[in-house]
N, C-alpha and C positions, 0 to 999 in steps of 0.2 A: 504494499499500498505504500505510494505516494501523494503525501500530503501538499498544499502549494498553490502555487498558479491563478491563474486568473476564475478557475470554478468556484461554485460553492459565492459567489456576490461579487466576489473582487478580491484585493488583496490589505484592505483595510478591519476593523473590527468591528465597524459600525455599519458598512455595508454585508456583511457576511453575517450579523445580526437581521438585519433589514430580509434579506434572504432565507432564513429560517421561519419568520416571521409567516412568510408566503404561502410557507406549505400545511400552513391554518388553518387559510381562505382558500385553499382548492374545493372546488366543490366536484359531482361527480361525474362530469361529463370527462370524458378522453379525450387525447389530442389526435387530429383526424390526419391518418398516417395510415400511407398505401404499405398491404400485406405483403409481408416478404419471410420465404418458406424457402427451404432447402433440400435438394432431391439426392436421391444416392447418385446421381450423375455431378453432382457436384463435388462428390466426393473419390472420383474417380484418378486413379493414379497415386494417392493417398494411402499407405502403408496402413495397412490395420492394428489396431489395440495401442493408438499412439498415447501418449501425451506433449506433445512438441507446442509452443506458443506459434502463436498467426504472425510470420514474419514477411512482411510485401514492399513493394517496391513501387516509389510513387514520385511526381519529377518536383523539384524544389530548386528554386534559382537556377534555371535552365538547366540543372543534371539531372539525370535517374536514379535517382537516391537510392542506392542496395539498403539492406541491414536497417530495416525501418519494422521498428514494436510494436503491436497494439497493446496499450496494456489499459483493461477498464478498470481495473484500480489505481490509475494514477491520474488523480487533479489537473496534473499540469504536462503541458506541448514542452515537448525537451529537446534540444537541441545539440549536439556534444559538441565543444568546443576543435577538437582534432576536425570532425566534419566541418567545419563552421569554419574553419581556416582553408579548406583544399575546396571549399565549394566560390574560394576567392571574395569573402567578405573580411569586413574593416571591422574593427572596433569599434571604429570611432561613429559606425552607424546603431551601435547599441543604445535606448534606453536605460534608464535607471529604472532599477527593479526591487522595489523596498524589504522585502519580506528572502523569506531562509524557506527550504525545502528540505522536508524532512523525508525521511525512509528510503532515501536513492544510495544513500553510503551509510560509514557505522557511524559520524556523525551528521549533526544540521549542516547544510551547504547554502552558502551566500554566490548565487551565482553572478555571473559576469553583468549580468543585464537580460534586456527583450528584441525580440526583434523580428518586423512583419514582414511575413514571406507569403507570397503568391504559391500555391501549393496546390499542382493536378493530379487529385486525385481518378484512376481510370484510366481508358484510352479513347482518343479520337472523339464522337457524337456521343461514344458515353464515359465521357468524361464530366467530372464536375473544381472549375478551380474557385480557393478559399483564399478568404487572408487571412494565416494564422500567428497569432504571438507566441513566438517559440521562444522559452529560458534555456538563454548559453549558461551551458555549467561548464567547468573545466574539473571533468570526473573522468576517470580510464573506464573505458567500455567499448564493448566488441559491438555495440550498436552505433550508427549514424545518430537514430532518434528516436526518440518514444515518443507516440500519440496516445492521449489521454481522452478521458471523457468530453472536454470542450468538444473537441477534433470532430469525435465517434459522434454526440449530440447532433454539429451543425451539418456533418452529410445527413444524416437521420440514418446510421450503417450499424446494419448487426452483424454481431461477429458468432460464425462458429465455428469453434474450437474441433468439434467433432471430421470435421471439411476443408478443416487452414483455408477459411475466404471467408472476405467479406461482402456486404451487398446495400447496396444502398438507393433510394429513388430517385431520376432522373426524369425530367419530360418526357422521354420516349418510355420508363418503363422503370426496370430492373440493370444497376450496374452492378457487375460483377467482378472483385478482386481478389485473385489465388493467392494464396501464399506459399513461400518456397521451402517445404519439408525438410531439404538436404540443408538451406542454409540455414537452416531455423536451427538446426541440430548444431552445427559447424557451430555456430554463433553461442549456445549454451554451453558446448563443451568447452571452449575459449572461454570464456564469463568466469566458469569454473578453476582453470590454471591463470588468470591473469592480476592476482593478489600479486603484489611484490613483483612483478614483472614488467611495471612503465604501463605505458599506452599504447592499446590495440592499435596498429593503424587499421582504417575504415576504407573501404574500398566504395568509389563513387564514379560513377560514369557523367565527366565533365564533356559538355558541347552541344552544338543547337538540339534544341527538339523540334521533330517536325511535327507540323500539326494534321 
């Protein structure tokens, strides 16, 4: 569980208290959302009986960003410093983030700041572009970025771990992003060996993204 970020009403105590009070005023009528379901075909090519995380690729800052971990237990959307640097971003572009993050490491983490980046999920006509506030942290990780509840909620996404895929609504219907099971297992194994060995070099495809 990673706590902090812009979920839960914001970064101030007063905004979080207001957000908490809202739930006591919610009526019985639920949100008007499309039905999203998963079938046997969604799990084709996935090893049975697995417990792997959903690791996807998205387009960020004109690059295909692999090793993107979906974390429903995270209230923060995180971009790791190594990936930030390899994307050619400058620390001068960061805006101050006044809070700390908990649950990402052994102790509370003070982020370097946050940056708003256009992020594309899906491909071509089945894609959706969002402006995401990524919190940048200088912490060793085998992943490039973690996407948490704020992004998943903005997408209207549903993640199926058994199928290792994520689906979200688009004007044309439903878009599907499939996870990479081999990469997920590799990242997990590397993360167990990361402690005390420095920072992992993450993999990013740089270059123009074709529409």
